[in-house]
Structures are given as C-alpha cells and as structure tokens.
N, C-alpha and C positions, 0 to 999 in steps of 0.2 A: 439370315445367319442364326436364327434362334434354335435351329435343330443341331447346330454344330457344337462340339465340345469346347470348353475352355481348357486349353493346354497348360499344364503346370510342369515346368522343367525342374526336376529334382524331387526325390522322394525322401528328403530329410525332414526334420521336425517342422520347418516352416512350409515346405511343399505339401506335406500330408495334412497339415492344418488348413491350408488353402483348399484342398480337396474336400475336407470335412465341412468347411463353411459353404462351399459350392453345393454340396449335397443338401445341406440344410436349407439353402435358398432355392432349391428346385432346379439348379443348373447342373449340367453334366460335365464332370471333370474328366480329364485324361492326363494322368501323371506319367511322365516319361523319365526314367532313371537309367543312367548308364551302368550303374552297379548291378550286382546280381541279387540284391536284397534291399530292404528299407534301411535308411540311415547308413548307407555304405561309407560315407565319410566319417561319421561318428564311430563306426566299427573300427576304423583305422587308428583311433585314439581310445580304444576300448578300455585301456588300463588307467586312464586319467579320471579322477573324481571331479565332478562338477562342483562349483561353489554356489549354484542355485539349488534351492530345495525343490522337492517333488511338486509342491504346490505351484511353483513358478515354471514347471517344465511340461505341464499338461495343458493343451489348448482347450478352452471351454467347449467349443463346438465338437472337437474330437471326443471329449469325454461324453458328451450327450449321444454321439454316434456309437460309442463303445458300450455304454451302460446296458442296453438291451441284450448284448451278446453274453452277458455274465462276467465281463471284465471287471476286475477289482482294482480300484485306484491304489497305487502303492502308498504305503504309510509315509509319514514325514521322514525326511532324511536326504542325504546327498548321494545320488547314485553315481556309479562309474559310467563311462560311455557304453560299455556292454550292457549294463543294467537298463540304461535308458532305451536301448534298442529292443532288448528282449521283453521288458515289462510294459512297454508303451508303443514304440514305433512299429514293431512287428505285428502286434494285435491290431493296430490301427490300419496298417496296410492290408491285413487280411479282411478286416471289416469293409474296406473299400473295394475289395474283390478285383474284378476285371478293369476297374478304373485306373489301376496301377500297372504299368508295363515296365519290366526290368530288362537289363541287358540291351537297352535301346539308347543309342547316343544321338543327341541332337546336334546336327552339324550346320544348320542354317535355318533362318526364318525370314519371311518376306511378306509383302502384300501380293496376293495372287495376281500373276500376270504383269506385275509392275516392279521395276527396280526402285531404288530409293529416290531417284530424281523425278519420277513421274508423280504429278499432283492428282490427276484425275482418278476418281474411283477409290481413293484411300478410305473414305468413310463408308462405302457400300460393299466393297469387295472383301471377302474373308482373308484372314492370314493363312499362310501355308508354312508348315513346319517340316523341315527336311530331316529325316532320321535314317540311321543306319543300324540294323540289328547286328547281333554278335556274329551271325553267319555271313555278314556282308550284304544282306538284302536291304535295298534302299526303298524308302517310301516317302510320299508327301502327304501330310495330314492337314486337312482344312480345319481352321479353328475360328471361333467367334471372338476369342480373346487369348492373351498370352500372359501368364504370370511366371516371371523368371525367378525361381527360388533355387538356382543351381549352386549358390555359395561361392566360396573362393578357395576351398581346400586344395584344389589341384594346382593352384598357382602361388606357391610360397615365394616370398621375396628372397633375393639372393643375399650372400654375405657382403658383397660390395657396398660400400658406403654411399655410392651415388645412384643406387637402384639398379645398376648393371652388375652382372657377375664379375667378381674380382679377377684380375689376370691370374690364371692358374687354378681358378676355382673349379672349373669343369674337369680339369685333368686330375684333381685331387678328390674326385667324387667318391672314391673308395673309403675315404676317411672323413667324409662330411655327411651329416644327416640334417634334414629340415623338419624333423618331428621330435616330440618329447620321447626319449628312449623308454621302451617298455622293460622295466627291470624285473618284471615277473617272468621274463624269458631268460633261461640260463645262458643261452648264446649271447644275448645282449649284455648280460651282466659280465660275462667273460671279456666282452669287447671293451668295457669301460673300467672295470675294477682294477685298481692299482695303476691307473694311467693318469696322465696330465691332459685334462679335457678343457677346451675353450668353449664357452657358451656365449653366443652373441645375441643380444636382444634385451629389451627392458620391460616387456609385458608380462602378463600372468603365465603364459607358457614358459617363458624364461625362468620365472620364479619357481614354477613347478619342477623344471629340470634341475635347478640349483639344489632344491631341497632333496630331490631323489638322488642325484649323483653324489652329494656330500654324505649320503648314508652308506655308500659303498666303501669297503676297506681300502685304505691307502690311496684313495683317489683325490687328486688335487684339481680343483676347479678354478679356471681363470675366466672371470666374467668381464666381457667386453661391452662397454657402454659408449655409444657415439656422443652422447651429451658430455659436457665438461665437468659435471659433478653428479654425485649420487642423488642429491636432492630428495624428491618425494617418490622415487622409483619403487620403494617398498610399499607404497599405498598408504591408506588412511588408518590402518590398525583398528583400534576399538571404535573409531568414528565411522568406519565403513558400515553401511546399513545391510550389507550382505556379510554376516559374521565369518563365514568360511573364507570369503575373499580376503577379508582383513587378516584372518589368522594365517593364510598362506604367506602374505607379505611379512608378517612377524616371524614366521619360521625361517624364511629366507634371510631376513636380517640377522637372526640369531646365528644361522650357519656362517654368515660372514664374520660376525663378531667372534665366533669360536675359532676363527683362523682357518676354516676349511675352504674359504673362497678368497682368491686374490682379485681385487677389483681394479680394472684398468679403465679409466675414463678418458674421454676425448679421443677415442680410437676409432677411426673410420677406415676400414680395410680397403686397400686397393690391389693387394697382391697376395698370392699364396705360393710359397716356394717349398721345395723339398730339401730337407737337410741331408747330410751324408748318410745318416742311418734310416732315411725314409720317412722321418717325421715331418710335420708341417711347421713352417715358419710363416706367421702372418705379418704382413707389412702394411703400415698405415700410410696415409696420403703424404705425410711429412718424412717418409722413409724410416720411421721407427720400426724396429723389428723385435717381436716378442721372442722369448725363449721358446724352443720347439715344443709342440704339443703333439699328442698321439691321435687325438680325435677332435673334431669341431662339431658342435651342435648349433645350428643356425635357426633362431626363432625370432625373426625380424618382421613378422607379420605376413599378410597375404595381399593379393591384388586380384581384381576381377578379370575373368576371361571374356572379352567382348568380341572375339573373332567370329563367332557364329551369329552375331547380331549385326553384321556389316551392312545388310540391306534394310535394316530397321532404322527409322529416324529416331535418334536419341538426343536428349538434352542433358548432358552430364557436365559436372563441374570439371574444369580443366586441371585442377590440382588433385582432387580425391578420386575422380572418376565415379562419383556418386551422383544420383539425381540432383540437379542444380538447386532445387528448392530445399533439399534436405541438407546439403553440404555445409552451410553456415552453422547448423545446429550441432554438427559432430566434428568439425575441423579441429584436429589436435594442435594445429599451429596457434589457435586462438584460445584454447582451454584444454585442461586435462581432467575435467570433471565428468563423472559417469552419468550425470543427469542429462537427458535429451528431452526437449520440448515435445509434447504430443504431436504425432504426425501420422498421416495415412494416405489415402488415395490421392489427395490433392498434391502432396509433395512427391509421390512416387510415380505418378503418371508421366508417360513419355509423349512426344509429339505424334508418334504413331498411334492412331486410335486403338484402344483396347489393350495396350501393352503396358505392363507394370514391372518394375524391378523391385524385388522384395528380399527380405532376409539379410544374411550377412553380405550378400552382393550389393544390396542397397547402400551399404556403408562404404563401398569402394575400397579405398586403402586405409580407411579409418578403423581403429581398434574398438574394443570394449562393447561388443554386441551381445545382447541378452536374448534368450529365447522368447521371453514375454514381449519384447519389442516386435519381433517377427509375427507373433500371434495377433497382436493388435493391428499390425500393418495389413495382414491378409484379411482380417475381419472387415476392415474399412474398404479394402480393394474389392472384395467380393460383393459387399453391399452396393458399391458403385456399379459394378458389372450387372447387378440385378436390378438396377434402376432406382434403388433406395438412396437418394442423395442425402436425405436427412441423417440416416444411420451412418453413411460414409463420412459425413462431416463431423459427426459426434465422436471424436477420437478422445478417449479418456485413458491415459496411461501415466502413472507416476512411477518412475524407475528409482530403485534404491541408489542413493548417492555413494560415491567411493570414499568420501571423507577427505578427498584431495581435490581442490578446485582452484582455478586461476592460474595464469601463466602459460607459457608455451609448453606443449607436451612433447615436442619432438626435437627441439634444437635449442641452443643457448642464445638467448636474445636479451637485449637490454629491456628491463621492466622499470618504468619510471618510479614506481612506488616501492620497489624492493631493492635493498642494497645487494652488492655482489655476494656478500657472505651470509645473506639472510634467506635466500630462497632457492639456492642451488643453481642459479643461473650466473652467467657472466664469468665462469671459471676459465682458467687458461686453456687455450685451444690445443696445446700439445698433449699427448697422452700422459696421464698421471696414474701411478700405482698407489692405491690407497689402502690403509689398514683401518678397519672399523673397530674401535675399542668399545668395550661394554660400558654402559652409563654408570656413573658413580651412584652409590646408594643415597637415597633421600629420606 
C-alpha cells in the first residue's frame, strides 16, 4: 500500500496542514473537499474575526512548504475568516497543487472488499473512499490511510433543548438562522435592525452575535441560556490567555449591562409557535412562553457527521462522539476549562487501521477547539503514518487557558465545594429574566 495516497477529507486549516505534513514526510496526500475552494467552511463565516493571532493560525509544516513560493507570513494580528482564507489557506492549497481536489464529496469509506463485520484482511487491504463529483460522477479511491478533517460546520445543533429540533422549528426556518449574522451585508442588516431577536447559545459564537446585534439601531436582543444562571458564561476576562477572547466576553457583558440584552436563564426550548402577526413565540419545557420575537439566531454548537463512516470501525465516546481516549480531556460536563492535555495519534487512532479523526470533528460535540490543537494533532498523526513512533508520541502542546476552569460547563449540577450563590450553579430550574447591573465603583 506504500504507493497509495493518504486521503485527507476536508481542505480546511487542519486538512491542509495534514497534507503539508504528509508532503514533508515524503508521503502522498490526496485532499478531498466538497466545497469549490480551500477553507469553504471558513469562507461562510468570513465576516467573523478570530481571537487567535496569526502566529497561532499558521501550521509550521505549511509555513515551510509555502516559504519557497515567495509567500509572506502575515504580520501579527487577528484576521477575519476571509483574511485567513485569502492570506494563508488559498496559497497553501495552490502550493499543494493536484494533491487537492475540490467539488468532491466523500460519501463513504470502507476496507476494500470487506464490510465492517469482516475481520480478515483489515491490516493488509487498503481503504477505499467513495466520492461523488459535482457532475454526479462516482469514483472509488484506494488509500493507505485516512485522516478525517471534515469538521462539523455542516451539522449545527438545533434550537431544541434536548438535542432534537423543537416542535415547529423546521416550519419556522424562514425566521431562524444557525450562523452568526453577517452585518456587513445590507440585506442582513435590514433583516435584524429594529427587530426583537432571540439568540440561543452560550459559547463564543453567541457572544459574537450579541455584540454585533446590539450595535444595530433599535434592536432588542433576548439571550436564551439553558443553564440556570449566567455564571461564568462571559469567560475569564483579563485572566484569559487569549486577550481577544477575553475581550469578546467583556464586550458582551457590557452590552448586557447597558440594557441592550434581556437575559433569560433556565430556558430549554421545546416548541416554536407563530403569533397572529407571524412572529415567533418560543416555548420552554415547562410551557413558559416568551414574548414574540422577529428572528431567532441559534448558536448552540455543532455535532459530527458520521454517516459516511458507517463501514469504518470506530471507537467513539457515547456522549461526545469524540475518540474515546480524547473524550475525558474535553468533556464539558466535567470542566469548562480551555486547557486540554497534550494528545495526538495515540488518542485519535480508530480500531480501523490507518484511520484517524482530527480537527474540530475530533472534539465531537465538545466546544472550544483551537487551530493550534488541530495542527499538533495532524503532525503527530502523520508521524505515526510515516512510521516515526517516537515523533508521534512526542506531543508538545500548551493551550492558552480561558481563565475559567472547574465546574460543569453545560448544565446546572450540585458542586460540593461551591454554594448555590457562588458559582452560578444550582439556580432555579424555571426560566428567569435577569437584569445585569453595572458594578459599583471601587
């Protein structure tokens, strides 16, 4: 199988970094991307500014591949999604040349001639990757290895508090979006300006949306939190080792204090109804109904698409759908800290020989993934595929802390060493409308 390529699914930041590492190791990559260009998912949030600096957004192996082409490393700063694509991902894809195929959808993967129940030959037969081109042409590609860096962007979580779409959610699709609105687009501004908008979610995407929407004239934002109290949802502020991430939380907190945001806690949506004037009424699990809203922005995270891996033997955590060895390190039920212990090929490998789940998809349903995590993952994975076990095991990665650690990150639970009024947990289960007042001078 040494003459066969290592197939990389996804031409995003992590997939292209995997290809650069494969080239550096003398292995042949074949990157398959469903989009029409590199960073297709990133391009869809092109207007959002990252809170990672350029120094953390360029993979080392990719930089070494690009430097002989005359590429200039971007100066320090925080790029938008479009800048990340144009100044880094597109030049990287061009440097990789024919190793990257666009408009190619991966619809299946298997061990050649064997479905998942057959044991014989799984170590010696190559993998086959089933793809469909934009014109409908089908192809089976033989591969010596498979690095899944396809991400989770295409599978956003629904508004429903139980992980399923709320009753009426699909019927209200004309007034619901699952992306941070691009307020650089005049049509998008017209959609939200002067409206009452519900934002569901507690992560950085939700904070970004809060800050953006409260800047529109006469727009009222209703922030829906499933947890029973605001707690540390705004992040660690000055204690965050990524300054831009901490600043985002502080800006969102200030918007709430200024009265631009109505915060509703303990609200787990089960229904979406239409009011007489066509607006949306959100209903919680205890039948609490909010005042009608004009639009809903759902930013409740993402989940991995595992459908095309149905014939591949996987060992995933039953909760997060992340590789089982990695899941305890990132489980938001156990902690809300941004620091993840070093991990690489050993934690990402699957029972199917030569198959690795990397990038955002490796986190399953867990949040807070950083590009530098993915870069270190694929460096280790490629070293393993190249037979360099020592380099694969030498995983060195220290992630910047969020400044917020400890406690459950996704639900209200009893914490033995924290009183109910001290850590944002154990608040009343029913929805509560909160007013955040500005702190007194000290």
